[in-house]
C-alpha positions as a printed NumPy array, in Angstrom:
array([[ -0.174,   0.063,   0.123],
       [  1.34 ,   3.303,  -1.264],
       [  2.016,   5.55 ,   2.022],
       [  1.071,   9.394,   2.243],
       [  4.698,  10.177,   1.44 ],
       [  5.103,   7.767,  -1.564],
       [  1.437,   9.561,  -3.006],
       [  3.594,  13.071,  -2.4  ],
       [  6.799,  11.462,  -4.538],
       [  4.826,  10.23 ,  -7.129],
       [  2.535,  12.953,  -7.798],
       [  5.631,  15.933,  -7.517],
       [  7.772,  12.994, -10.416],
       [  4.303,  13.822, -12.796],
       [  4.486,  17.211, -12.531],
       [  8.394,  17.464, -13.395],
       [  7.423,  14.952, -16.252],
       [  4.956,  17.633, -17.745],
       [  7.116,  20.442, -17.178],
       [ 10.504,  18.904, -17.866],
       [ 11.656,  19.417, -14.378],
       [ 12.553,  22.832, -14.736],
       [ 10.061,  23.772, -11.531],
       [ 11.8  ,  20.989, -10.017],
       [  9.088,  19.846,  -7.488],
       [ 10.632,  16.058,  -6.403],
       [ 13.677,  18.534,  -5.519],
       [ 11.092,  20.372,  -3.604],
       [  9.245,  17.728,  -2.129],
       [ 12.014,  15.849,  -0.75 ],
       [ 13.073,  19.362,   0.93 ],
       [  9.68 ,  19.319,   2.607],
       [ 10.059,  15.077,   3.705],
       [ 13.157,  15.904,   5.278],
       [ 12.874,  18.655,   7.109],
       [  9.231,  19.37 ,   8.379],
       [  9.858,  22.271,   9.802],
       [ 10.879,  24.557,   6.704],
       [  7.956,  26.381,   6.71 ],
       [  8.898,  28.836,   4.314],
       [  9.129,  26.172,   1.725],
       [  6.287,  24.142,   2.799],
       [  4.249,  28.132,   2.266],
       [  6.6  ,  28.721,  -1.001],
       [  5.462,  25.115,  -2.537],
       [  1.663,  25.93 ,  -1.589],
       [  1.903,  29.522,  -2.976],
       [  3.555,  27.953,  -6.527],
       [  0.65 ,  25.631,  -6.894],
       [ -2.405,  28.177,  -5.761],
       [ -0.761,  30.618,  -8.4  ],
       [ -0.361,  27.808, -11.336],
       [ -3.845,  27.074, -10.249],
       [ -5.279,  30.247, -10.882],
       [ -3.428,  30.071, -14.492],
       [ -4.347,  26.86 , -15.484],
       [ -8.074,  26.767, -14.672],
       [ -9.162,  24.797, -17.79 ],
       [ -6.208,  22.472, -19.006],
       [ -5.135,  18.293, -18.518],
       [ -2.474,  20.753, -15.499],
       [ -5.322,  21.564, -13.174],
       [ -5.524,  17.664, -11.745],
       [ -2.078,  17.035, -11.186],
       [ -1.464,  20.488,  -8.951],
       [ -4.664,  19.209,  -6.944],
       [ -2.861,  16.228,  -6.65 ],
       [  0.553,  17.43 ,  -5.291],
       [ -1.769,  19.621,  -3.198],
       [ -3.552,  17.072,  -1.863],
       [ -0.76 ,  14.585,  -1.205],
       [  1.175,  17.684,   0.536],
       [ -1.639,  18.114,   2.855],
       [ -2.029,  14.669,   3.736],
       [  1.55 ,  13.956,   4.271],
       [  1.782,  16.8  ,   6.769],
       [ -1.433,  17.127,   8.371],
       [ -4.314,  19.162,   7.234],
       [ -3.709,  21.168,  10.286],
       [  0.111,  22.096,  10.471],
       [  0.093,  22.796,   6.804],
       [ -3.136,  25.454,   7.33 ],
       [ -1.189,  26.962,  10.946],
       [  1.752,  27.021,   8.363],
       [ -0.19 ,  29.03 ,   5.552],
       [ -1.516,  31.168,   8.595],
       [  2.181,  32.483,   9.652],
       [  3.333,  32.993,   6.113],
       [  0.056,  35.255,   5.735],
       [  0.568,  37.081,   8.87 ],
       [  4.442,  37.639,   7.866],
       [  2.795,  39.439,   4.568],
       [  0.878,  41.277,   6.827],
       [  3.712,  42.475,   8.664],
       [  5.407,  44.166,   5.305],
       [  5.293,  48.052,   6.288],
       [  3.399,  50.363,   4.199],
       [  6.423,  51.799,   2.86 ],
       [  7.627,  47.916,   1.944],
       [  4.2  ,  47.345,   0.154],
       [  4.441,  50.581,  -2.159],
       [  8.065,  49.412,  -3.187],
       [  6.197,  45.989,  -4.045],
       [  3.767,  47.848,  -6.178],
       [  5.893,  50.432,  -8.041],
       [  8.053,  47.436,  -8.905],
       [  5.241,  46.219, -10.751],
       [  6.13 ,  46.02 , -14.84 ],
       [  4.101,  48.626, -16.323],
       [  0.579,  50.15 , -14.925],
       [  2.201,  53.921, -14.26 ],
       [ -1.687,  55.176, -14.583],
       [ -2.388,  52.658, -12.257],
       [  0.053,  53.195,  -9.879],
       [ -0.446,  56.35 ,  -9.572],
       [ -4.081,  56.23 ,  -8.819],
       [ -2.871,  53.841,  -5.976],
       [ -0.924,  56.046,  -4.339],
       [ -3.017,  58.635,  -4.812],
       [ -5.897,  56.437,  -2.516],
       [ -2.898,  55.783,  -0.297],
       [ -2.106,  59.614,   0.544],
       [ -5.891,  60.246,   0.845],
       [ -6.052,  57.361,   3.62 ],
       [ -2.74 ,  58.439,   5.254],
       [ -4.504,  62.247,   5.697],
       [ -7.915,  60.972,   6.947],
       [ -5.629,  58.708,   9.851],
       [ -3.704,  62.211,  10.663],
       [ -7.143,  64.2  ,  10.878],
       [ -8.78 ,  61.47 ,  13.043],
       [ -6.061,  61.735,  15.551],
       [ -6.979,  65.078,  15.956],
       [-10.612,  65.066,  16.942],
       [-11.584,  65.752,  13.08 ],
       [-14.784,  64.708,  11.197],
       [-13.555,  62.134,   8.253],
       [-15.708,  61.807,   5.13 ],
       [-17.818,  58.885,   5.044],
       [-16.402,  57.231,   1.303],
       [-16.694,  53.916,   0.593],
       [-13.422,  51.716,  -0.182],
       [-15.305,  49.682,  -3.076],
       [-13.604,  49.646,  -6.493],
       [-13.976,  48.909,  -9.606],
       [-10.742,  47.376, -11.715],
       [-11.512,  47.088, -15.803],
       [ -9.301,  46.191, -18.224],
       [ -8.03 ,  42.518, -20.303],
       [ -7.01 ,  39.819, -18.871],
       [ -3.638,  39.467, -17.439],
       [ -3.212,  43.006, -16.556],
       [ -2.086,  42.877, -12.725],
       [ -5.407,  43.154, -11.793],
       [ -5.361,  40.697,  -8.643],
       [ -1.866,  41.38 ,  -8.291],
       [ -3.062,  45.479,  -7.823],
       [ -6.25 ,  44.399,  -5.742],
       [ -3.579,  41.789,  -3.213],
       [ -1.914,  44.609,  -2.512],
       [ -4.035,  46.947,  -1.485],
       [ -5.699,  44.928,   0.586],
       [ -2.416,  44.669,   3.072],
       [ -1.934,  48.302,   2.255],
       [ -5.385,  49.253,   3.811],
       [ -5.02 ,  46.675,   6.791],
       [ -1.73 ,  48.656,   7.887],
       [ -3.889,  51.566,   7.682],
       [ -6.009,  50.244,  10.119],
       [ -8.808,  50.304,   7.884],
       [ -9.162,  46.363,   7.588],
       [ -8.906,  43.944,  10.426],
       [ -7.794,  41.173,   9.463],
       [ -6.516,  41.711,   5.3  ],
       [ -7.003,  38.91 ,   3.943],
       [ -7.726,  38.036,  -0.219],
       [-11.077,  35.88 ,  -0.684],
       [-11.443,  35.638,  -4.894],
       [-14.908,  34.328,  -6.673],
       [-16.533,  34.343,  -9.246],
       [-20.389,  33.913, -10.361],
       [-20.287,  29.863,  -9.462],
       [-19.352,  30.989,  -5.885],
       [-21.951,  33.313,  -5.947],
       [-25.119,  31.409,  -7.097],
       [-27.069,  28.263,  -6.109],
       [-28.831,  26.003,  -7.755],
       [-32.006,  26.904,  -6.324],
       [-34.013,  29.612,  -6.155],
       [-33.988,  31.445,  -2.748],
       [-30.698,  29.706,  -1.996],
       [-28.668,  32.239,  -3.797],
       [-29.139,  34.737,  -0.883],
       [-27.517,  32.735,   1.654],
       [-24.996,  31.893,  -0.566],
       [-23.515,  35.453,  -1.178],
       [-24.361,  36.132,   2.826],
       [-22.165,  33.34 ,   3.363],
       [-19.339,  34.474,   1.189],
       [-19.763,  37.703,   2.437],
       [-18.922,  37.114,   6.035],
       [-15.959,  35.368,   5.313],
       [-14.764,  37.946,   3.656],
       [-15.555,  40.467,   6.434],
       [-12.183,  41.822,   7.593],
       [-10.529,  41.667,   4.474],
       [-10.945,  42.181,   0.221],
       [-13.485,  39.982,  -1.587],
       [-12.425,  39.934,  -5.089],
       [-15.027,  39.109,  -8.239],
       [-12.885,  38.747, -11.457],
       [-15.085,  38.81 , -14.489],
       [-18.043,  40.503, -11.78 ],
       [-20.407,  40.982, -15.678],
       [-21.179,  37.094, -15.485],
       [-23.667,  37.876, -12.709],
       [-25.594,  39.737, -14.734],
       [-25.364,  38.629, -18.665],
       [-28.476,  36.661, -18.592],
       [-30.44 ,  39.483, -16.701],
       [-33.586,  38.995, -18.725],
       [-33.704,  35.435, -17.906],
       [-31.645,  34.364, -14.794],
       [-33.842,  35.387, -11.931],
       [-30.296,  33.758,  -9.658],
       [-28.32 ,  36.596, -10.661],
       [-30.819,  39.39 , -10.032],
       [-30.695,  37.77 ,  -6.814],
       [-27.415,  37.568,  -5.943],
       [-26.576,  41.442,  -6.949],
       [-29.619,  42.418,  -4.935],
       [-27.985,  40.643,  -2.118],
       [-24.508,  41.776,  -2.969],
       [-25.98 ,  45.305,  -3.343],
       [-27.534,  45.422,   0.309],
       [-23.833,  44.032,   1.483],
       [-21.492,  46.384,  -0.137],
       [-23.534,  48.896,   1.694],
       [-23.673,  47.039,   5.253],
       [-20.137,  45.595,   5.601],
       [-18.049,  48.802,   4.406],
       [-17.022,  49.694,   7.579],
       [-14.571,  46.348,   7.149],
       [-14.628,  44.731,   3.767],
       [-13.069,  45.865,   0.501],
       [-15.17 ,  44.396,  -2.726],
       [-13.138,  44.913,  -5.468],
       [-15.205,  44.003,  -9.145],
       [-13.32 ,  43.108, -12.479],
       [-13.448,  42.697, -15.632],
       [-13.447,  43.802, -19.333],
       [-14.46 ,  47.357, -20.103],
       [-17.75 ,  47.02 , -21.783],
       [-19.201,  44.301, -20.117],
       [-18.285,  46.247, -16.715],
       [-20.052,  48.877, -17.598],
       [-22.544,  46.721, -18.546],
       [-22.776,  45.855, -15.21 ],
       [-23.079,  48.471, -13.454],
       [-25.901,  49.533, -15.57 ],
       [-28.117,  46.465, -14.472],
       [-28.911,  47.694, -10.946],
       [-29.576,  51.35 ,  -9.842],
       [-27.901,  51.151,  -7.019],
       [-24.848,  49.481,  -7.822],
       [-22.372,  51.658,  -8.968],
       [-22.982,  54.331,  -6.369],
       [-21.443,  51.641,  -3.838],
       [-17.829,  52.422,  -5.922],
       [-16.089,  54.952,  -5.172],
       [-13.258,  54.18 ,  -7.395],
       [-13.056,  53.076, -10.997],
       [ -9.388,  52.249, -12.398],
       [ -8.824,  51.364, -15.95 ],
       [ -5.752,  48.977, -16.604],
       [ -4.354,  49.423, -19.471],
       [ -2.862,  47.102, -22.61 ],
       [  1.156,  46.313, -21.568],
       [  3.237,  48.126, -24.488],
       [  5.254,  45.7  , -26.514],
       [  8.549,  46.281, -24.287],
       [  6.936,  45.886, -20.864],
       [  5.468,  42.598, -21.736],
       [  9.054,  41.33 , -23.434],
       [ 10.215,  42.401, -19.214],
       [  7.441,  40.668, -18.212],
       [  9.129,  37.53 , -20.299],
       [ 12.253,  38.211, -18.92 ],
       [ 11.455,  38.255, -15.309],
       [  9.909,  35.238, -15.793],
       [ 12.957,  33.611, -16.859],
       [ 15.244,  34.876, -14.252],
       [ 12.612,  33.483, -11.854],
       [ 13.671,  30.377, -13.773],
       [ 17.435,  30.977, -14.415],
       [ 16.879,  31.067, -17.631],
       [ 18.872,  33.988, -19.475],
       [ 17.439,  35.633, -23.304],
       [ 20.401,  35.801, -25.748],
       [ 20.116,  39.543, -27.521],
       [ 18.69 ,  37.594, -30.86 ],
       [ 15.787,  36.117, -29.341],
       [ 14.676,  39.05 , -27.215],
       [ 14.556,  41.197, -30.872],
       [ 12.522,  38.386, -32.   ],
       [ 10.047,  38.539, -29.28 ],
       [ 10.101,  42.486, -29.32 ],
       [  8.58 ,  42.315, -32.991],
       [  6.29 ,  39.39 , -32.606],
       [  4.651,  41.077, -29.625],
       [  4.877,  44.327, -31.495],
       [  2.538,  41.982, -34.52 ],
       [ -0.161,  40.597, -31.596],
       [ -0.121,  44.136, -30.025],
       [ -1.087,  45.615, -33.737],
       [ -3.474,  43.855, -35.069],
       [ -6.026,  45.468, -31.998],
       [ -7.223,  42.053, -30.643],
       [ -9.724,  42.826, -28.013],
       [ -9.338,  40.309, -25.446],
       [ -5.482,  40.26 , -25.148],
       [ -4.328,  38.423, -22.548],
       [ -1.276,  40.414, -21.139],
       [  0.833,  38.447, -18.617],
       [ -1.011,  35.376, -19.709],
       [ -0.702,  35.593, -22.796],
       [  3.813,  36.534, -22.16 ],
       [  3.817,  32.833, -19.682],
       [  2.473,  30.577, -22.435],
       [  4.775,  32.083, -24.945],
       [  7.689,  31.43 , -21.798],
       [  6.354,  28.027, -21.326],
       [  6.27 ,  27.694, -25.398],
       [ 10.027,  28.629, -25.418],
       [ 11.689,  26.585, -22.457],
       [  9.933,  23.371, -24.124],
       [ 11.064,  24.365, -27.264],
       [ 14.456,  24.525, -25.744],
       [ 14.237,  21.23 , -23.789],
       [ 13.405,  19.943, -27.346],
       [ 16.596,  21.291, -28.877],
       [ 18.763,  20.136, -26.056],
       [ 17.662,  16.782, -25.893],
       [ 18.809,  16.265, -29.214],
       [ 22.451,  16.957, -28.052],
       [ 24.719,  14.265, -26.667],
       [ 26.489,  16.917, -23.868],
       [ 24.849,  19.922, -23.027],
       [ 26.552,  22.636, -20.768],
       [ 25.33 ,  24.401, -17.937],
       [ 25.436,  27.936, -20.121],
       [ 23.383,  25.923, -22.486],
       [ 21.01 ,  24.423, -19.692],
       [ 20.003,  28.514, -19.172],
       [ 20.268,  30.392, -22.473],
       [ 17.463,  30.454, -24.376],
       [ 17.825,  31.285, -28.296],
       [ 16.59 ,  32.653, -31.459],
       [ 15.832,  28.812, -32.693],
       [ 13.73 ,  28.011, -29.549],
       [ 11.422,  30.724, -31.204],
       [  8.582,  27.999, -33.358],
       [  5.192,  29.062, -31.933],
       [  2.343,  26.829, -32.815],
       [ -0.631,  29.883, -33.452],
       [ -3.574,  27.872, -33.528],
       [ -2.198,  26.588, -30.045],
       [ -2.044,  29.748, -28.753],
       [ -5.349,  31.146, -29.597],
       [ -6.894,  28.304, -28.063],
       [ -5.152,  29.414, -24.64 ],
       [ -4.93 ,  33.02 , -24.437],
       [ -6.614,  34.87 , -27.271]])
């Protein structure tokens, strides 16, 4: 009979086969097996699994990630894993406001977004000072709407804002909870309101991030469940505004329609931030950042090819261009191509293992469009 240890190792091996070992899941798992007290390694592995699950929600990688996650929890014990992740979250909350501003400003691109968030933080800092002197504080809701194409950093910025507002004392917990239509709408009439209330209760003290929020009302003429959800959500936006930030996000035009679907909805949001597509240079910066994290380097000829390719994509005026997600898939294609190329050599040097070259750029456009566009 396989032990929880054997199952954990097996699931890590499957992921290494899928990725070609560039993520070294087996090494990470063996390190955790040998040293249970290395809570940082446990948290980093689990975070890696979670982020990949968010990026790959609908392909064959999803069950492999779930298998590793489940086996990790089984091996370590659910209580230990929960406590470890809570400890890591507490450590993140201890980041000072200045640290978080640095983290925000180090993100690639997003200059208008950064400027707007910095304005919000300055405003809240001044209100805190007014409070110290016993002055009245204007009653403004903290709820926000993020609008733009996918892969433009909306979720990342939402997480940082939640931690900033926790540091400012505007949120009691500072945790982050992401939901979609399926998390808010039940299968039977009358149960949706209860489901929304449950989500709101869990999110209190932190940030509730509703991605593709317009999907709640896409079928507003025939969807009574969506209307029920929106009615309850609109009420919660007002009732819980003192210790909850709700951030709704999605494509610009559907989000405009979303706000028109309920007379009282738009007035519950004070901040509307537009996330523009990245430029080709910024997309290349994202590509290089991904490569550096995995110990890859890009030669100059490949950089030129990539920049031209990204320019072509942006000039195509693709309405639903997926920005950072497109770049991640492009990056994963190239490191796969590099692995196939190097496998044909009898001897491979350390330098060759880390170098991506022009020959590695061979993209299946049909496959890319299925994933991203």
